[in-house]
Backbone as CSV, one residue per row, in Angstrom:
resi,resn,N_x,N_y,N_z,CA_x,CA_y,CA_z,C_x,C_y,C_z
1,MET,131.411,152.551,73.585,132.155,152.242,74.768,133.252,151.257,74.380
2,ARG,134.445,151.561,74.747,135.569,150.706,74.371,136.069,149.951,75.584
3,TYR,136.381,148.716,75.388,136.948,147.889,76.431,138.329,147.438,75.973
4,SER,139.238,147.439,76.873,140.557,146.905,76.535,140.678,145.538,77.205
5,ILE,141.055,144.578,76.442,141.209,143.220,76.946,142.687,142.994,77.209
6,ARG,142.994,142.710,78.456,144.380,142.482,78.821,144.771,141.064,78.420
7,CYS,145.775,140.957,77.663,146.252,139.654,77.206,147.367,139.190,78.130
8,SER,147.219,138.032,78.669,148.302,137.463,79.451,148.883,136.309,78.638
9,TYR,150.151,136.290,78.548,150.817,135.298,77.712,151.001,134.029,78.513
10,MET,150.530,132.952,77.938,150.654,131.654,78.579,151.690,130.836,77.821
11,VAL,152.547,130.245,78.571,153.510,129.348,77.961,152.907,127.951,78.037
12,THR,152.396,127.507,76.925,151.755,126.202,76.893,151.994,125.564,75.534
13,SER,152.006,124.268,75.539,152.158,123.559,74.276,150.797,123.123,73.743
14,ASN,149.754,123.268,74.561,148.429,122.838,74.158,147.653,124.038,73.616
15,TYR,147.339,124.012,72.323,146.648,125.125,71.681,145.197,125.226,72.159
16,ASN,144.540,124.083,72.439,143.155,124.095,72.919,143.035,124.768,74.276
17,GLU,144.025,124.584,75.131,144.003,125.230,76.442,144.075,126.750,76.291
18,LEU,144.882,127.218,75.372,144.997,128.648,75.125,143.682,129.217,74.589
19,LEU,143.012,128.489,73.670,141.735,128.945,73.137,140.656,128.973,74.211
20,SER,140.607,127.958,75.076,139.585,127.938,76.120,139.818,129.068,77.119
21,TYR,141.080,129.420,77.392,141.390,130.528,78.299,140.903,131.844,77.698
22,THR,141.122,132.058,76.419,140.682,133.280,75.754,139.158,133.338,75.683
23,TYR,138.511,132.223,75.383,137.051,132.185,75.302,136.432,132.524,76.658
24,PHE,137.016,132.013,77.735,136.477,132.293,79.062,136.558,133.783,79.374
25,ASN,137.645,134.441,79.036,137.777,135.867,79.303,136.792,136.691,78.487
26,LEU,136.569,136.342,77.215,135.620,137.090,76.397,134.187,136.878,76.877
27,ARG,133.855,135.666,77.296,132.520,135.393,77.810,132.276,136.159,79.110
28,GLU,133.289,136.194,79.971,133.169,136.947,81.219,132.983,138.441,80.943
29,LEU,133.666,138.968,79.942,133.515,140.371,79.572,132.113,140.653,79.046
30,PHE,131.539,139.732,78.280,130.184,139.917,77.769,129.172,139.972,78.903
31,PHE,129.282,139.038,79.885,128.341,139.048,81.004,128.531,140.271,81.877
32,LEU,129.762,140.736,82.011,130.006,141.951,82.781,129.337,143.138,82.106
33,GLU,129.429,143.229,80.772,128.799,144.323,80.042,127.277,144.245,80.157
34,LYS,126.718,143.044,80.126,125.273,142.872,80.224,124.770,143.306,81.604
35,ASN,125.445,142.897,82.668,125.049,143.289,84.014,125.287,144.768,84.252
36,LEU,126.344,145.301,83.688,126.631,146.718,83.841,125.545,147.563,83.182
37,ARG,125.041,147.120,82.057,123.951,147.823,81.379,122.694,147.823,82.257
38,LYS,122.377,146.698,82.886,121.226,146.625,83.779,121.394,147.564,84.969
39,ILE,122.586,147.604,85.525,122.839,148.459,86.684,122.736,149.930,86.302
40,ILE,123.256,150.298,85.149,123.212,151.697,84.725,121.772,152.136,84.460
41,ILE,120.985,151.313,83.781,119.594,151.681,83.512,118.792,151.727,84.812
42,SER,119.066,150.805,85.730,118.381,150.837,87.023,118.762,152.088,87.805
43,ALA,120.016,152.506,87.727,120.442,153.733,88.408,119.768,154.960,87.803
44,MET,119.552,154.933,86.504,118.844,156.042,85.871,117.397,156.110,86.374
45,PHE,116.725,154.961,86.445,115.365,154.949,86.978,115.351,155.326,88.460
46,LEU,116.384,154.936,89.199,116.477,155.316,90.609,116.568,156.825,90.757
47,SER,117.383,157.458,89.930,117.507,158.919,90.025,116.198,159.606,89.659
48,LEU,115.508,159.112,88.635,114.210,159.694,88.280,113.185,159.498,89.402
49,ALA,113.204,158.340,90.041,112.262,158.078,91.126,112.549,158.960,92.338
50,VAL,113.821,159.132,92.671,114.166,159.977,93.821,113.810,161.432,93.551
51,ILE,114.086,161.914,92.351,113.752,163.303,92.006,112.234,163.501,92.043
52,SER,111.485,162.550,91.503,110.027,162.718,91.499,109.449,162.583,92.907
53,ALA,110.019,161.715,93.748,109.520,161.583,95.119,109.871,162.805,95.960
54,THR,110.973,163.454,95.640,111.414,164.589,96.446,110.771,165.892,96.015
55,PHE,110.681,166.136,94.726,110.267,167.453,94.252,108.869,167.508,93.650
56,ILE,108.309,166.405,93.201,107.028,166.442,92.505,105.903,165.884,93.376
57,ALA,106.186,165.564,94.628,105.170,164.986,95.503,104.089,166.016,95.815
58,ILE,102.833,165.567,95.813,101.688,166.426,96.103,101.084,165.961,97.423
59,ASP,101.027,166.866,98.402,100.446,166.547,99.701,98.964,166.914,99.708
60,ILE,98.139,165.985,100.160,96.706,166.228,100.286,96.378,166.235,101.784
61,PRO,96.053,167.404,102.329,95.753,167.450,103.766,94.372,166.892,104.088
62,LEU,94.293,166.195,105.191,93.022,165.681,105.697,92.838,166.193,107.124
63,PHE,91.817,166.976,107.335,91.487,167.542,108.642,92.631,168.376,109.219
64,GLY,93.304,169.117,108.381,94.330,170.046,108.824,95.722,169.468,108.986
65,ILE,95.907,168.181,108.801,97.238,167.582,108.900,97.555,166.877,107.583
66,LYS,98.828,166.531,107.416,99.227,165.828,106.195,98.588,164.442,106.199
67,GLY,97.736,164.206,105.240,97.014,162.949,105.229,97.479,161.982,104.160
68,LEU,97.748,162.499,102.980,98.064,161.618,101.858,99.097,162.300,100.976
69,GLU,100.032,161.535,100.503,101.049,162.079,99.597,101.002,161.295,98.290
70,LEU,100.852,162.001,97.205,100.864,161.380,95.884,102.150,161.780,95.175
71,ASN,102.894,160.777,94.730,104.090,161.071,93.937,104.231,160.040,92.821
72,PRO,104.784,160.454,91.709,104.904,159.538,90.564,106.137,158.634,90.619
73,SER,106.788,158.528,91.775,108.007,157.712,91.840,107.721,156.227,91.671
74,VAL,106.487,155.812,91.949,106.130,154.394,91.806,106.323,153.935,90.360
75,ILE,106.007,154.809,89.424,106.167,154.455,88.016,107.631,154.182,87.699
76,PHE,108.521,155.021,88.243,109.935,154.891,87.904,110.609,153.718,88.600
77,TYR,110.167,153.336,89.803,110.819,152.167,90.404,110.103,150.870,90.079
78,THR,109.060,150.938,89.276,108.429,149.717,88.776,109.114,149.220,87.505
79,PHE,109.626,150.136,86.696,110.234,149.732,85.423,111.425,148.782,85.568
80,PRO,112.359,148.971,86.520,113.420,147.956,86.643,112.890,146.571,86.999
81,ALA,111.795,146.511,87.778,111.206,145.207,88.102,110.625,144.557,86.854
82,LEU,110.026,145.360,85.984,109.440,144.805,84.768,110.502,144.449,83.738
83,LEU,111.553,145.240,83.661,112.575,145.014,82.639,113.605,143.962,83.031
84,PHE,114.067,143.995,84.282,115.224,143.175,84.671,114.930,142.137,85.737
85,GLY,113.746,142.145,86.319,113.416,141.113,87.288,113.178,141.659,88.681
86,PRO,112.765,140.775,89.576,112.361,141.186,90.918,113.480,141.791,91.763
87,LEU,114.693,141.285,91.638,115.781,141.787,92.473,116.095,143.249,92.163
88,TYR,116.200,143.576,90.899,116.475,144.963,90.517,115.328,145.879,90.937
89,GLY,114.095,145.421,90.784,112.947,146.224,91.194,112.931,146.473,92.688
90,GLY,113.243,145.459,93.467,113.269,145.613,94.918,114.372,146.546,95.388
91,ILE,115.548,146.398,94.807,116.666,147.262,95.209,116.380,148.716,94.869
92,VAL,115.872,148.965,93.675,115.572,150.344,93.272,114.448,150.920,94.132
93,ALA,113.436,150.119,94.453,112.330,150.611,95.277,112.803,150.953,96.690
94,GLY,113.570,150.068,97.296,114.072,150.331,98.647,115.014,151.527,98.709
95,MET,115.895,151.624,97.721,116.820,152.766,97.696,116.076,154.068,97.412
96,THR,115.004,154.012,96.631,114.201,155.214,96.381,113.603,155.722,97.678
97,ASP,113.057,154.815,98.478,112.454,155.225,99.743,113.500,155.827,100.677
98,ALA,114.640,155.181,100.810,115.676,155.667,101.732,116.277,156.989,101.249
99,LEU,116.636,157.077,99.975,117.270,158.300,99.469,116.314,159.485,99.448
100,SER,115.040,159.238,99.136,114.094,160.356,99.139,113.859,160.861,100.562
101,PHE,113.952,159.973,101.557,113.852,160.458,102.932,115.060,161.308,103.300
102,PHE,116.254,160.866,102.916,117.450,161.619,103.295,117.527,162.964,102.580
103,LEU,116.927,163.083,101.415,116.914,164.371,100.720,115.819,165.301,101.234
104,LYS,114.683,164.722,101.635,113.565,165.533,102.121,112.942,164.817,103.318
105,PRO,113.553,164.964,104.496,113.030,164.243,105.664,111.714,164.830,106.154
106,GLN,110.786,163.951,106.412,109.497,164.328,106.988,109.200,163.335,108.100
107,GLY,109.451,163.719,109.323,109.269,162.804,110.444,110.507,161.948,110.643
108,SER,110.328,160.820,111.302,111.466,159.947,111.568,111.575,158.866,110.489
109,PHE,112.787,158.363,110.311,113.016,157.318,109.317,112.737,155.964,109.955
110,ILE,111.878,155.188,109.329,111.538,153.856,109.827,112.032,152.851,108.788
111,PRO,113.086,152.089,109.125,113.665,151.170,108.142,112.699,150.086,107.679
112,TRP,111.728,149.712,108.505,110.796,148.663,108.106,109.933,149.095,106.937
113,ILE,109.686,150.388,106.816,108.925,150.862,105.662,109.742,150.655,104.387
114,SER,111.054,150.873,104.470,111.908,150.613,103.307,111.916,149.131,102.950
115,VAL,111.865,148.269,103.967,111.812,146.823,103.702,110.499,146.464,103.010
116,VAL,109.400,147.071,103.448,108.104,146.806,102.822,108.097,147.299,101.377
117,VAL,108.697,148.471,101.133,108.772,148.990,99.759,109.655,148.083,98.902
118,PHE,110.757,147.574,99.475,111.616,146.618,98.771,110.821,145.373,98.382
119,LEU,110.048,144.839,99.332,109.246,143.645,99.043,108.162,143.935,98.014
120,GLY,107.641,145.169,98.012,106.675,145.550,96.990,107.293,145.546,95.606
121,GLY,108.535,146.036,95.486,109.228,145.996,94.196,109.519,144.578,93.748
122,VAL,109.890,143.716,94.699,110.138,142.311,94.375,108.840,141.635,93.931
123,LEU,107.743,141.931,94.619,106.455,141.333,94.276,105.990,141.761,92.884
124,LYS,106.211,143.028,92.538,105.853,143.492,91.190,106.634,142.726,90.125
125,GLY,107.913,142.481,90.388,108.719,141.723,89.445,108.235,140.291,89.288
126,PHE,107.880,139.649,90.411,107.382,138.273,90.336,106.030,138.194,89.638
127,ILE,105.148,139.169,89.911,103.846,139.178,89.232,104.032,139.329,87.731
128,TRP,104.912,140.245,87.337,105.126,140.460,85.904,105.767,139.231,85.264
129,LYS,106.694,138.602,85.981,107.346,137.408,85.443,106.342,136.273,85.288
130,GLY,105.398,136.151,86.226,104.380,135.114,86.126,103.379,135.383,85.013
131,LEU,103.092,136.660,84.756,102.107,136.997,83.735,102.716,137.112,82.338
132,LYS,104.019,137.003,82.221,104.640,137.045,80.892,104.326,135.798,80.077
133,LYS,103.855,134.741,80.753,103.544,133.505,80.050,102.315,133.632,79.164
134,PHE,101.407,134.543,79.538,100.182,134.707,78.769,100.456,135.479,77.490
135,ASN,99.901,135.018,76.401,100.086,135.676,75.116,98.941,136.631,74.784
136,ASP,97.882,136.611,75.568,96.735,137.461,75.305,97.084,138.915,75.626
137,LYS,96.867,139.820,74.678,97.214,141.227,74.863,96.389,141.879,75.957
138,LYS,95.109,141.531,76.044,94.243,142.146,77.042,94.700,141.804,78.452
139,VAL,95.102,140.561,78.672,95.563,140.141,79.997,96.831,140.894,80.375
140,ARG,97.734,141.066,79.425,98.987,141.770,79.728,98.761,143.255,79.992
141,ILE,97.819,143.869,79.282,97.522,145.285,79.521,96.896,145.469,80.894
142,VAL,95.971,144.584,81.259,95.359,144.650,82.586,96.414,144.422,83.662
143,ALA,97.321,143.481,83.443,98.385,143.211,84.412,99.306,144.416,84.560
144,LEU,99.624,145.078,83.469,100.480,146.260,83.542,99.812,147.374,84.321
145,VAL,98.518,147.568,84.113,97.782,148.593,84.863,97.742,148.252,86.335
146,ILE,97.546,146.981,86.668,97.502,146.562,88.078,98.865,146.728,88.731
147,VAL,99.932,146.355,88.038,101.277,146.443,88.604,101.684,147.894,88.811
148,LEU,101.343,148.765,87.880,101.692,150.176,88.050,100.784,150.800,89.087
């Protein structure tokens, strides 16, 4: 991926001011690239979660009506929370719920359910962030199983 850095010419007699201006622009470009990478990977997991929630969902009927739906989208919207933090996990989880409804509507859309799913993604991120302090492999494996 190539980036072009626009150079603006400054008329200054102070060489340190010119260097600090250039350093600030390069640092800003680095942080932009880092955040852009997080957004792109989160969007990839979002698309996988929406596709799995829409097309791979398995309905289990109970007493002749739709009782339970199993879909693997939880796995895909958990990864941004584990990789990038609670905010990314919450946004991807909430958008997964809303977009999967708009692609395959079943009943009426209730926005509060999307808020609850968003909070679930945020909670998974906070749990993982709190458990990253432990160095014991067994504790981390158990935590990963619980979070997923």
